N, CA, C and O atoms as a Maestro MAE file, in Angstrom:
{
 s_m_m2io_version
 :::
 2.0.0
}

f_m_ct {
 s_m_title
 :::
 protein
 m_atom[308] {
  # First column is atom index #
  i_m_mmod_type
  r_m_x_coord
  r_m_y_coord
  r_m_z_coord
  i_m_residue_number
  s_m_chain_name
  s_m_pdb_residue_name
  s_m_pdb_atom_name
  i_m_atomic_number
  :::
  1 25 -20.056 0.921 4.954 1 A "MET " " N  " 7
  2 3 -18.569 1.124 4.649 1 A "MET " " CA " 6
  3 2 -18.433 2.580 4.380 1 A "MET " " C  " 6
  4 15 -19.301 3.301 3.887 1 A "MET " " O  " 8
  5 25 -17.124 2.959 4.800 2 A "PHE " " N  " 7
  6 3 -16.759 4.290 4.480 2 A "PHE " " CA " 6
  7 2 -15.202 4.520 4.526 2 A "PHE " " C  " 6
  8 15 -14.526 3.780 5.240 2 A "PHE " " O  " 8
  9 25 -14.682 5.402 3.878 3 A "ALA " " N  " 7
  10 3 -13.350 5.575 3.666 3 A "ALA " " CA " 6
  11 2 -12.732 6.653 4.673 3 A "ALA " " C  " 6
  12 15 -13.368 7.659 4.988 3 A "ALA " " O  " 8
  13 25 -11.577 6.404 5.109 4 A "ILE " " N  " 7
  14 3 -10.804 7.368 5.944 4 A "ILE " " CA " 6
  15 2 -9.598 7.709 5.074 4 A "ILE " " C  " 6
  16 15 -8.882 6.854 4.552 4 A "ILE " " O  " 8
  17 25 -9.423 9.095 4.954 5 A "ILE " " N  " 7
  18 3 -8.505 9.496 3.960 5 A "ILE " " CA " 6
  19 2 -7.550 10.479 4.683 5 A "ILE " " C  " 6
  20 15 -7.983 11.469 5.272 5 A "ILE " " O  " 8
  21 25 -6.120 10.141 4.609 6 A "ASP " " N  " 7
  22 3 -5.084 11.009 5.237 6 A "ASP " " CA " 6
  23 2 -4.177 11.619 3.974 6 A "ASP " " C  " 6
  24 15 -3.790 10.821 3.120 6 A "ASP " " O  " 8
  25 25 -3.931 12.646 3.888 7 A "ILE " " N  " 7
  26 3 -3.210 13.311 2.774 7 A "ILE " " CA " 6
  27 2 -2.109 14.256 3.470 7 A "ILE " " C  " 6
  28 15 -2.428 15.090 4.317 7 A "ILE " " O  " 8
  29 25 -0.804 14.057 3.044 8 A "GLU " " N  " 7
  30 3 0.166 14.877 3.482 8 A "GLU " " CA " 6
  31 2 0.743 15.687 2.368 8 A "GLU " " C  " 6
  32 15 1.098 15.116 1.337 8 A "GLU " " O  " 8
  33 25 0.854 16.924 2.500 9 A "THR " " N  " 7
  34 3 1.322 17.874 1.393 9 A "THR " " CA " 6
  35 2 2.416 18.499 1.661 9 A "THR " " C  " 6
  36 15 2.760 18.456 2.843 9 A "THR " " O  " 8
  37 25 3.260 19.228 0.741 10 A "CYS " " N  " 7
  38 3 4.327 19.987 0.930 10 A "CYS " " CA " 6
  39 2 4.050 21.475 1.224 10 A "CYS " " C  " 6
  40 15 4.868 22.345 0.923 10 A "CYS " " O  " 8
  41 25 2.899 21.734 1.809 11 A "GLY " " N  " 7
  42 3 2.527 23.067 2.062 11 A "GLY " " CA " 6
  43 2 1.865 23.899 0.945 11 A "GLY " " C  " 6
  44 15 1.532 23.349 -0.105 11 A "GLY " " O  " 8
  45 25 1.653 25.329 1.173 12 A "GLY " " N  " 7
  46 3 1.122 26.022 0.224 12 A "GLY " " CA " 6
  47 2 -0.392 25.940 0.198 12 A "GLY " " C  " 6
  48 15 -0.971 25.164 0.958 12 A "GLY " " O  " 8
  49 25 -1.074 26.738 -0.679 13 A "LYS " " N  " 7
  50 3 -2.416 26.592 -0.871 13 A "LYS " " CA " 6
  51 2 -2.657 25.668 -1.979 13 A "LYS " " C  " 6
  52 15 -1.800 25.406 -2.822 13 A "LYS " " O  " 8
  53 25 -3.900 25.153 -1.962 14 A "PHE " " N  " 7
  54 3 -4.367 24.064 -2.949 14 A "PHE " " CA " 6
  55 2 -3.939 24.367 -4.467 14 A "PHE " " C  " 6
  56 15 -3.664 23.454 -5.246 14 A "PHE " " O  " 8
  57 25 -3.909 25.565 -4.783 15 A "ASN " " N  " 7
  58 3 -3.618 25.924 -6.272 15 A "ASN " " CA " 6
  59 2 -2.192 26.401 -6.307 15 A "ASN " " C  " 6
  60 15 -1.764 26.813 -7.385 15 A "ASN " " O  " 8
  61 25 -1.467 26.393 -5.330 16 A "TYR " " N  " 7
  62 3 -0.042 27.005 -5.318 16 A "TYR " " CA " 6
  63 2 0.982 25.639 -5.663 16 A "TYR " " C  " 6
  64 15 0.819 24.559 -5.096 16 A "TYR " " O  " 8
  65 25 1.890 25.848 -6.529 17 A "PRO " " N  " 7
  66 3 2.783 24.672 -6.943 17 A "PRO " " CA " 6
  67 2 3.423 24.052 -5.783 17 A "PRO " " C  " 6
  68 15 3.618 22.847 -5.937 17 A "PRO " " O  " 8
  69 25 3.814 24.556 -4.630 18 A "ASN " " N  " 7
  70 3 4.401 23.736 -3.558 18 A "ASN " " CA " 6
  71 2 3.330 23.349 -2.629 18 A "ASN " " C  " 6
  72 15 3.647 22.972 -1.501 18 A "ASN " " O  " 8
  73 25 2.128 23.400 -2.974 19 A "GLY " " N  " 7
  74 3 1.013 22.757 -2.098 19 A "GLY " " CA " 6
  75 2 0.648 21.380 -2.670 19 A "GLY " " C  " 6
  76 15 -0.520 20.991 -2.696 19 A "GLY " " O  " 8
  77 25 1.532 20.758 -3.062 20 A "ARG " " N  " 7
  78 3 1.130 19.232 -3.692 20 A "ARG " " CA " 6
  79 2 1.227 18.239 -2.572 20 A "ARG " " C  " 6
  80 15 1.696 18.391 -1.444 20 A "ARG " " O  " 8
  81 25 0.695 17.214 -3.119 21 A "ILE " " N  " 7
  82 3 0.429 15.963 -2.248 21 A "ILE " " CA " 6
  83 2 1.694 15.096 -2.290 21 A "ILE " " C  " 6
  84 15 2.205 14.790 -3.367 21 A "ILE " " O  " 8
  85 25 2.203 14.695 -1.091 22 A "THR " " N  " 7
  86 3 3.344 13.930 -1.063 22 A "THR " " CA " 6
  87 2 3.045 12.441 -0.513 22 A "THR " " C  " 6
  88 15 3.846 11.533 -0.736 22 A "THR " " O  " 8
  89 25 1.865 12.234 0.211 23 A "GLU " " N  " 7
  90 3 1.564 10.877 0.442 23 A "GLU " " CA " 6
  91 2 0.173 10.961 0.722 23 A "GLU " " C  " 6
  92 15 -0.330 11.991 1.171 23 A "GLU " " O  " 8
  93 25 -0.637 9.667 0.419 24 A "ILE " " N  " 7
  94 3 -1.982 9.443 0.579 24 A "ILE " " CA " 6
  95 2 -2.196 8.127 1.072 24 A "ILE " " C  " 6
  96 15 -1.624 7.160 0.569 24 A "ILE " " O  " 8
  97 25 -3.060 8.024 2.117 25 A "CYS " " N  " 7
  98 3 -3.482 6.781 2.769 25 A "CYS " " CA " 6
  99 2 -4.982 6.807 2.842 25 A "CYS " " C  " 6
  100 15 -5.619 7.705 3.394 25 A "CYS " " O  " 8
  101 25 -5.542 5.675 2.198 26 A "ILE " " N  " 7
  102 3 -6.976 5.393 2.273 26 A "ILE " " CA " 6
  103 2 -7.218 4.117 3.090 26 A "ILE " " C  " 6
  104 15 -6.647 3.071 2.782 26 A "ILE " " O  " 8
  105 25 -8.046 4.193 4.111 27 A "LEU " " N  " 7
  106 3 -8.677 3.044 4.911 27 A "LEU " " CA " 6
  107 2 -10.010 2.779 4.462 27 A "LEU " " C  " 6
  108 15 -10.706 3.783 4.306 27 A "LEU " " O  " 8
  109 25 -10.533 1.674 4.217 28 A "ILE " " N  " 7
  110 3 -11.788 1.332 3.970 28 A "ILE " " CA " 6
  111 2 -12.357 0.522 5.361 28 A "ILE " " C  " 6
  112 15 -11.928 -0.549 5.790 28 A "ILE " " O  " 8
  113 25 -13.269 1.215 5.838 29 A "HIS " " N  " 7
  114 3 -13.745 0.721 7.283 29 A "HIS " " CA " 6
  115 2 -15.151 0.264 7.330 29 A "HIS " " C  " 6
  116 15 -15.986 1.016 6.828 29 A "HIS " " O  " 8
  117 25 -15.557 -0.888 7.873 30 A "ASP " " N  " 7
  118 3 -16.886 -1.222 7.806 30 A "ASP " " CA " 6
  119 2 -17.750 -0.972 9.082 30 A "ASP " " C  " 6
  120 15 -18.790 -1.575 9.345 30 A "ASP " " O  " 8
  121 25 -17.141 0.052 9.870 31 A "GLY " " N  " 7
  122 3 -17.735 0.294 11.143 31 A "GLY " " CA " 6
  123 2 -17.220 -0.282 12.363 31 A "GLY " " C  " 6
  124 15 -17.448 0.174 13.483 31 A "GLY " " O  " 8
  125 25 -16.452 -1.398 12.083 32 A "LEU " " N  " 7
  126 3 -15.919 -2.098 13.192 32 A "LEU " " CA " 6
  127 2 -14.504 -2.239 13.004 32 A "LEU " " C  " 6
  128 15 -13.778 -2.108 13.989 32 A "LEU " " O  " 8
  129 25 -13.955 -2.513 11.758 33 A "THR " " N  " 7
  130 3 -12.551 -2.712 11.520 33 A "THR " " CA " 6
  131 2 -12.095 -2.236 10.181 33 A "THR " " C  " 6
  132 15 -12.957 -1.980 9.341 33 A "THR " " O  " 8
  133 25 -10.893 -2.099 9.905 34 A "VAL " " N  " 7
  134 3 -10.291 -1.724 8.696 34 A "VAL " " CA " 6
  135 2 -10.487 -2.963 7.805 34 A "VAL " " C  " 6
  136 15 -10.099 -4.033 8.274 34 A "VAL " " O  " 8
  137 25 -11.065 -2.953 6.526 35 A "VAL " " N  " 7
  138 3 -11.059 -4.067 5.725 35 A "VAL " " CA " 6
  139 2 -10.197 -4.004 4.639 35 A "VAL " " C  " 6
  140 15 -9.909 -5.043 4.044 35 A "VAL " " O  " 8
  141 25 -9.720 -2.871 4.277 36 A "ASP " " N  " 7
  142 3 -8.750 -2.619 3.241 36 A "ASP " " CA " 6
  143 2 -8.102 -1.212 3.422 36 A "ASP " " C  " 6
  144 15 -8.622 -0.230 3.953 36 A "ASP " " O  " 8
  145 25 -6.678 -1.331 2.792 37 A "LYS " " N  " 7
  146 3 -5.810 -0.112 2.995 37 A "LYS " " CA " 6
  147 2 -5.067 0.115 1.722 37 A "LYS " " C  " 6
  148 15 -4.680 -0.835 1.042 37 A "LYS " " O  " 8
  149 25 -4.843 1.455 1.361 38 A "PHE " " N  " 7
  150 3 -3.944 1.779 0.190 38 A "PHE " " CA " 6
  151 2 -3.172 2.907 0.870 38 A "PHE " " C  " 6
  152 15 -3.694 3.790 1.550 38 A "PHE " " O  " 8
  153 25 -1.945 2.785 0.624 39 A "SER " " N  " 7
  154 3 -0.893 3.886 1.086 39 A "SER " " CA " 6
  155 2 0.186 3.988 0.195 39 A "SER " " C  " 6
  156 15 0.745 2.970 -0.211 39 A "SER " " O  " 8
  157 25 0.572 5.226 -0.188 40 A "THR " " N  " 7
  158 3 1.679 5.396 -1.060 40 A "THR " " CA " 6
  159 2 2.336 6.841 -0.875 40 A "THR " " C  " 6
  160 15 1.670 7.814 -0.521 40 A "THR " " O  " 8
  161 25 3.477 6.882 -1.102 41 A "LEU " " N  " 7
  162 3 4.121 8.168 -1.203 41 A "LEU " " CA " 6
  163 2 3.858 8.699 -2.700 41 A "LEU " " C  " 6
  164 15 3.687 7.918 -3.637 41 A "LEU " " O  " 8
  165 25 3.842 9.960 -2.826 42 A "ILE " " N  " 7
  166 3 3.695 10.643 -4.126 42 A "ILE " " CA " 6
  167 2 4.594 11.502 -4.551 42 A "ILE " " C  " 6
  168 15 4.979 12.309 -3.704 42 A "ILE " " O  " 8
  169 25 5.143 11.592 -5.828 43 A "ASP " " N  " 7
  170 3 6.108 12.523 -6.132 43 A "ASP " " CA " 6
  171 2 5.382 13.704 -6.465 43 A "ASP " " C  " 6
  172 15 4.578 13.681 -7.397 43 A "ASP " " O  " 8
  173 25 5.625 14.930 -5.667 44 A "PRO " " N  " 7
  174 3 4.903 16.114 -5.922 44 A "PRO " " CA " 6
  175 2 5.331 16.857 -7.054 44 A "PRO " " C  " 6
  176 15 4.650 17.807 -7.440 44 A "PRO " " O  " 8
  177 25 6.527 16.488 -7.708 45 A "GLU " " N  " 7
  178 3 7.112 17.196 -8.778 45 A "GLU " " CA " 6
  179 2 7.554 18.652 -8.500 45 A "GLU " " C  " 6
  180 15 7.639 19.524 -9.365 45 A "GLU " " O  " 8
  181 25 7.803 18.795 -7.289 46 A "CYS " " N  " 7
  182 3 8.370 20.061 -6.586 46 A "CYS " " CA " 6
  183 2 9.271 19.888 -5.439 46 A "CYS " " C  " 6
  184 15 9.320 18.801 -4.864 46 A "CYS " " O  " 8
  185 25 9.965 20.858 -5.079 47 A "TYR " " N  " 7
  186 3 10.795 20.842 -3.749 47 A "TYR " " CA " 6
  187 2 10.014 20.743 -2.583 47 A "TYR " " C  " 6
  188 15 9.071 21.516 -2.414 47 A "TYR " " O  " 8
  189 25 10.322 19.815 -1.704 48 A "ILE " " N  " 7
  190 3 9.695 19.751 -0.467 48 A "ILE " " CA " 6
  191 2 10.717 20.514 0.503 48 A "ILE " " C  " 6
  192 15 11.870 20.103 0.633 48 A "ILE " " O  " 8
  193 25 10.226 21.677 1.199 49 A "SER " " N  " 7
  194 3 11.003 22.534 2.037 49 A "SER " " CA " 6
  195 2 11.348 21.754 3.343 49 A "SER " " C  " 6
  196 15 10.591 20.862 3.723 49 A "SER " " O  " 8
  197 25 12.425 22.059 4.004 50 A "PRO " " N  " 7
  198 3 12.728 21.539 5.308 50 A "PRO " " CA " 6
  199 2 11.620 21.789 6.400 50 A "PRO " " C  " 6
  200 15 11.474 20.986 7.322 50 A "PRO " " O  " 8
  201 25 10.858 22.895 6.282 51 A "LEU " " N  " 7
  202 3 9.702 22.991 7.094 51 A "LEU " " CA " 6
  203 2 8.676 21.938 6.979 51 A "LEU " " C  " 6
  204 15 8.127 21.523 7.999 51 A "LEU " " O  " 8
  205 25 8.374 21.470 5.805 52 A "TYR " " N  " 7
  206 3 7.326 20.519 5.564 52 A "TYR " " CA " 6
  207 2 7.976 19.055 5.888 52 A "TYR " " C  " 6
  208 15 7.299 18.135 6.346 52 A "TYR " " O  " 8
  209 25 9.227 18.961 5.625 53 A "THR " " N  " 7
  210 3 9.931 17.674 6.086 53 A "THR " " CA " 6
  211 2 9.848 17.498 7.488 53 A "THR " " C  " 6
  212 15 9.593 16.387 7.954 53 A "THR " " O  " 8
  213 25 10.063 18.601 8.289 54 A "ASN " " N  " 7
  214 3 9.974 18.515 9.654 54 A "ASN " " CA " 6
  215 2 8.597 18.219 10.329 54 A "ASN " " C  " 6
  216 15 8.483 17.716 11.447 54 A "ASN " " O  " 8
  217 25 7.577 18.587 9.528 55 A "ILE " " N  " 7
  218 3 6.163 18.397 9.961 55 A "ILE " " CA " 6
  219 2 5.753 16.909 9.465 55 A "ILE " " C  " 6
  220 15 5.150 16.217 10.285 55 A "ILE " " O  " 8
  221 25 5.992 16.442 8.375 56 A "THR " " N  " 7
  222 3 5.564 15.214 7.889 56 A "THR " " CA " 6
  223 2 6.602 13.976 8.003 56 A "THR " " C  " 6
  224 15 6.221 12.808 8.083 56 A "THR " " O  " 8
  225 25 7.760 14.314 8.000 57 A "GLY " " N  " 7
  226 3 8.944 13.410 7.965 57 A "GLY " " CA " 6
  227 2 9.275 12.912 6.569 57 A "GLY " " C  " 6
  228 15 10.034 11.957 6.403 57 A "GLY " " O  " 8
  229 25 8.706 13.559 5.575 58 A "ILE " " N  " 7
  230 3 8.827 13.014 4.309 58 A "ILE " " CA " 6
  231 2 9.806 13.932 3.591 58 A "ILE " " C  " 6
  232 15 9.612 15.145 3.520 58 A "ILE " " O  " 8
  233 25 10.861 13.324 3.060 59 A "THR " " N  " 7
  234 3 11.928 14.166 2.383 59 A "THR " " CA " 6
  235 2 11.966 14.133 0.787 59 A "THR " " C  " 6
  236 15 11.317 13.328 0.119 59 A "THR " " O  " 8
  237 25 12.682 14.961 0.343 60 A "ASN " " N  " 7
  238 3 12.877 14.934 -1.240 60 A "ASN " " CA " 6
  239 2 13.324 13.499 -1.784 60 A "ASN " " C  " 6
  240 15 12.912 12.915 -2.786 60 A "ASN " " O  " 8
  241 25 14.245 13.106 -0.883 61 A "GLU " " N  " 7
  242 3 14.888 11.725 -1.298 61 A "GLU " " CA " 6
  243 2 13.821 10.549 -1.225 61 A "GLU " " C  " 6
  244 15 13.840 9.616 -2.027 61 A "GLU " " O  " 8
  245 25 12.953 10.659 -0.272 62 A "MET " " N  " 7
  246 3 11.895 9.550 -0.101 62 A "MET " " CA " 6
  247 2 10.924 9.556 -1.337 62 A "MET " " C  " 6
  248 15 10.371 8.506 -1.663 62 A "MET " " O  " 8
  249 25 10.713 10.691 -2.010 63 A "VAL " " N  " 7
  250 3 9.784 10.555 -3.094 63 A "VAL " " CA " 6
  251 2 10.367 10.319 -4.479 63 A "VAL " " C  " 6
  252 15 9.667 10.267 -5.490 63 A "VAL " " O  " 8
  253 25 11.547 10.196 -4.469 64 A "ILE " " N  " 7
  254 3 12.312 9.950 -5.796 64 A "ILE " " CA " 6
  255 2 11.914 8.600 -6.211 64 A "ILE " " C  " 6
  256 15 12.185 7.626 -5.509 64 A "ILE " " O  " 8
  257 25 11.244 8.496 -7.389 65 A "GLY " " N  " 7
  258 3 10.881 7.199 -7.859 65 A "GLY " " CA " 6
  259 2 9.452 6.873 -7.539 65 A "GLY " " C  " 6
  260 15 8.895 5.899 -8.044 65 A "GLY " " O  " 8
  261 25 8.880 7.660 -6.730 66 A "ALA " " N  " 7
  262 3 7.341 7.449 -6.173 66 A "ALA " " CA " 6
  263 2 6.549 7.823 -7.427 66 A "ALA " " C  " 6
  264 15 7.066 8.562 -8.265 66 A "ALA " " O  " 8
  265 25 5.256 7.317 -7.591 67 A "PRO " " N  " 7
  266 3 4.425 7.650 -8.579 67 A "PRO " " CA " 6
  267 2 3.950 9.067 -8.464 67 A "PRO " " C  " 6
  268 15 3.994 9.652 -7.382 67 A "PRO " " O  " 8
  269 25 3.498 9.628 -9.554 68 A "LYS " " N  " 7
  270 3 2.986 10.995 -9.595 68 A "LYS " " CA " 6
  271 2 1.474 10.866 -9.260 68 A "LYS " " C  " 6
  272 15 0.836 9.829 -9.441 68 A "LYS " " O  " 8
  273 25 0.969 12.003 -8.760 69 A "PHE " " N  " 7
  274 3 -0.466 11.769 -8.302 69 A "PHE " " CA " 6
  275 2 -1.459 11.401 -9.481 69 A "PHE " " C  " 6
  276 15 -2.496 10.828 -9.147 69 A "PHE " " O  " 8
  277 25 -1.256 11.664 -10.805 70 A "HIS " " N  " 7
  278 3 -2.106 11.357 -11.836 70 A "HIS " " CA " 6
  279 2 -2.027 9.790 -11.998 70 A "HIS " " C  " 6
  280 15 -3.020 9.179 -12.391 70 A "HIS " " O  " 8
  281 25 -0.952 9.193 -11.722 71 A "GLN " " N  " 7
  282 3 -0.678 7.760 -11.828 71 A "GLN " " CA " 6
  283 2 -1.482 7.056 -10.851 71 A "GLN " " C  " 6
  284 15 -2.166 6.078 -11.151 71 A "GLN " " O  " 8
  285 25 -1.405 7.556 -9.652 72 A "VAL " " N  " 7
  286 3 -2.176 6.827 -8.564 72 A "VAL " " CA " 6
  287 2 -3.588 7.120 -8.606 72 A "VAL " " C  " 6
  288 15 -4.359 6.255 -8.190 72 A "VAL " " O  " 8
  289 25 -4.091 8.334 -9.095 73 A "ALA " " N  " 7
  290 3 -5.415 8.434 -9.252 73 A "ALA " " CA " 6
  291 2 -6.063 7.618 -10.344 73 A "ALA " " C  " 6
  292 15 -7.199 7.164 -10.208 73 A "ALA " " O  " 8
  293 25 -5.372 7.445 -11.371 74 A "LYS " " N  " 7
  294 3 -5.778 6.718 -12.651 74 A "LYS " " CA " 6
  295 2 -5.879 5.231 -12.110 74 A "LYS " " C  " 6
  296 15 -6.874 4.543 -12.336 74 A "LYS " " O  " 8
  297 25 -4.812 4.785 -11.396 75 A "LYS " " N  " 7
  298 3 -4.857 3.289 -10.956 75 A "LYS " " CA " 6
  299 2 -5.905 2.930 -10.139 75 A "LYS " " C  " 6
  300 15 -6.305 1.767 -10.178 75 A "LYS " " O  " 8
  301 25 -6.469 3.818 -9.328 76 A "ASN " " N  " 7
  302 3 -7.328 3.605 -8.123 76 A "ASN " " CA " 6
  303 2 -8.831 4.063 -8.443 76 A "ASN " " C  " 6
  304 15 -9.738 3.877 -7.631 76 A "ASN " " O  " 8
  305 25 -9.016 4.651 -9.640 77 A "SER " " N  " 7
  306 3 -10.499 5.110 -9.918 77 A "SER " " CA " 6
  307 2 -11.311 4.068 -10.621 77 A "SER " " C  " 6
  308 15 -12.488 4.289 -10.903 77 A "SER " " O  " 8
  :::
 }
 m_bond[307] {
  # First column is bond index #
  i_m_from
  i_m_to
  i_m_order
  :::
  1 1 2 1
  2 2 3 1
  3 3 4 2
  4 3 5 1
  5 5 6 1
  6 6 7 1
  7 7 8 2
  8 7 9 1
  9 9 10 1
  10 10 11 1
  11 11 12 2
  12 11 13 1
  13 13 14 1
  14 14 15 1
  15 15 16 2
  16 15 17 1
  17 17 18 1
  18 18 19 1
  19 19 20 2
  20 19 21 1
  21 21 22 1
  22 22 23 1
  23 23 24 2
  24 23 25 1
  25 25 26 1
  26 26 27 1
  27 27 28 2
  28 27 29 1
  29 29 30 1
  30 30 31 1
  31 31 32 2
  32 31 33 1
  33 33 34 1
  34 34 35 1
  35 35 36 2
  36 35 37 1
  37 37 38 1
  38 38 39 1
  39 39 40 2
  40 39 41 1
  41 41 42 1
  42 42 43 1
  43 43 44 2
  44 43 45 1
  45 45 46 1
  46 46 47 1
  47 47 48 2
  48 47 49 1
  49 49 50 1
  50 50 51 1
  51 51 52 2
  52 51 53 1
  53 53 54 1
  54 54 55 1
  55 55 56 2
  56 55 57 1
  57 57 58 1
  58 58 59 1
  59 59 60 2
  60 59 61 1
  61 61 62 1
  62 62 63 1
  63 63 64 2
  64 63 65 1
  65 65 66 1
  66 66 67 1
  67 67 68 2
  68 67 69 1
  69 69 70 1
  70 70 71 1
  71 71 72 2
  72 71 73 1
  73 73 74 1
  74 74 75 1
  75 75 76 2
  76 75 77 1
  77 77 78 1
  78 78 79 1
  79 79 80 2
  80 79 81 1
  81 81 82 1
  82 82 83 1
  83 83 84 2
  84 83 85 1
  85 85 86 1
  86 86 87 1
  87 87 88 2
  88 87 89 1
  89 89 90 1
  90 90 91 1
  91 91 92 2
  92 91 93 1
  93 93 94 1
  94 94 95 1
  95 95 96 2
  96 95 97 1
  97 97 98 1
  98 98 99 1
  99 99 100 2
  100 99 101 1
  101 101 102 1
  102 102 103 1
  103 103 104 2
  104 103 105 1
  105 105 106 1
  106 106 107 1
  107 107 108 2
  108 107 109 1
  109 109 110 1
  110 110 111 1
  111 111 112 2
  112 111 113 1
  113 113 114 1
  114 114 115 1
  115 115 116 2
  116 115 117 1
  117 117 118 1
  118 118 119 1
  119 119 120 2
  120 119 121 1
  121 121 122 1
  122 122 123 1
  123 123 124 2
  124 123 125 1
  125 125 126 1
  126 126 127 1
  127 127 128 2
  128 127 129 1
  129 129 130 1
  130 130 131 1
  131 131 132 2
  132 131 133 1
  133 133 134 1
  134 134 135 1
  135 135 136 2
  136 135 137 1
  137 137 138 1
  138 138 139 1
  139 139 140 2
  140 139 141 1
  141 141 142 1
  142 142 143 1
  143 143 144 2
  144 143 145 1
  145 145 146 1
  146 146 147 1
  147 147 148 2
  148 147 149 1
  149 149 150 1
  150 150 151 1
  151 151 152 2
  152 151 153 1
  153 153 154 1
  154 154 155 1
  155 155 156 2
  156 155 157 1
  157 157 158 1
  158 158 159 1
  159 159 160 2
  160 159 161 1
  161 161 162 1
  162 162 163 1
  163 163 164 2
  164 163 165 1
  165 165 166 1
  166 166 167 1
  167 167 168 2
  168 167 169 1
  169 169 170 1
  170 170 171 1
  171 171 172 2
  172 171 173 1
  173 173 174 1
  174 174 175 1
  175 175 176 2
  176 175 177 1
  177 177 178 1
  178 178 179 1
  179 179 180 2
  180 179 181 1
  181 181 182 1
  182 182 183 1
  183 183 184 2
  184 183 185 1
  185 185 186 1
  186 186 187 1
  187 187 188 2
  188 187 189 1
  189 189 190 1
  190 190 191 1
  191 191 192 2
  192 191 193 1
  193 193 194 1
  194 194 195 1
  195 195 196 2
  196 195 197 1
  197 197 198 1
  198 198 199 1
  199 199 200 2
  200 199 201 1
  201 201 202 1
  202 202 203 1
  203 203 204 2
  204 203 205 1
  205 205 206 1
  206 206 207 1
  207 207 208 2
  208 207 209 1
  209 209 210 1
  210 210 211 1
  211 211 212 2
  212 211 213 1
  213 213 214 1
  214 214 215 1
  215 215 216 2
  216 215 217 1
  217 217 218 1
  218 218 219 1
  219 219 220 2
  220 219 221 1
  221 221 222 1
  222 222 223 1
  223 223 224 2
  224 223 225 1
  225 225 226 1
  226 226 227 1
  227 227 228 2
  228 227 229 1
  229 229 230 1
  230 230 231 1
  231 231 232 2
  232 231 233 1
  233 233 234 1
  234 234 235 1
  235 235 236 2
  236 235 237 1
  237 237 238 1
  238 238 239 1
  239 239 240 2
  240 239 241 1
  241 241 242 1
  242 242 243 1
  243 243 244 2
  244 243 245 1
  245 245 246 1
  246 246 247 1
  247 247 248 2
  248 247 249 1
  249 249 250 1
  250 250 251 1
  251 251 252 2
  252 251 253 1
  253 253 254 1
  254 254 255 1
  255 255 256 2
  256 255 257 1
  257 257 258 1
  258 258 259 1
  259 259 260 2
  260 259 261 1
  261 261 262 1
  262 262 263 1
  263 263 264 2
  264 263 265 1
  265 265 266 1
  266 266 267 1
  267 267 268 2
  268 267 269 1
  269 269 270 1
  270 270 271 1
  271 271 272 2
  272 271 273 1
  273 273 274 1
  274 274 275 1
  275 275 276 2
  276 275 277 1
  277 277 278 1
  278 278 279 1
  279 279 280 2
  280 279 281 1
  281 281 282 1
  282 282 283 1
  283 283 284 2
  284 283 285 1
  285 285 286 1
  286 286 287 1
  287 287 288 2
  288 287 289 1
  289 289 290 1
  290 290 291 1
  291 291 292 2
  292 291 293 1
  293 293 294 1
  294 294 295 1
  295 295 296 2
  296 295 297 1
  297 297 298 1
  298 298 299 1
  299 299 300 2
  300 299 301 1
  301 301 302 1
  302 302 303 1
  303 303 304 2
  304 303 305 1
  305 305 306 1
  306 306 307 1
  307 307 308 2
  :::
 }
}
């Protein structure tokens, strides 16, 4: 078993406020097929610039009401 992880961000460096996660998807794979999947938008608690909306397709409106990263990390740890 192994995990495939895809993370979308709103740019910046890992420690820069605008470099926050906007979406996370985790696939659990057994070597032949996907056996489990978790995917959610994340409220980055910052503005998503049009540049990153064009890259990811994720808008500020889409993340309204989405969980914050600490809520998702706590839920799935």
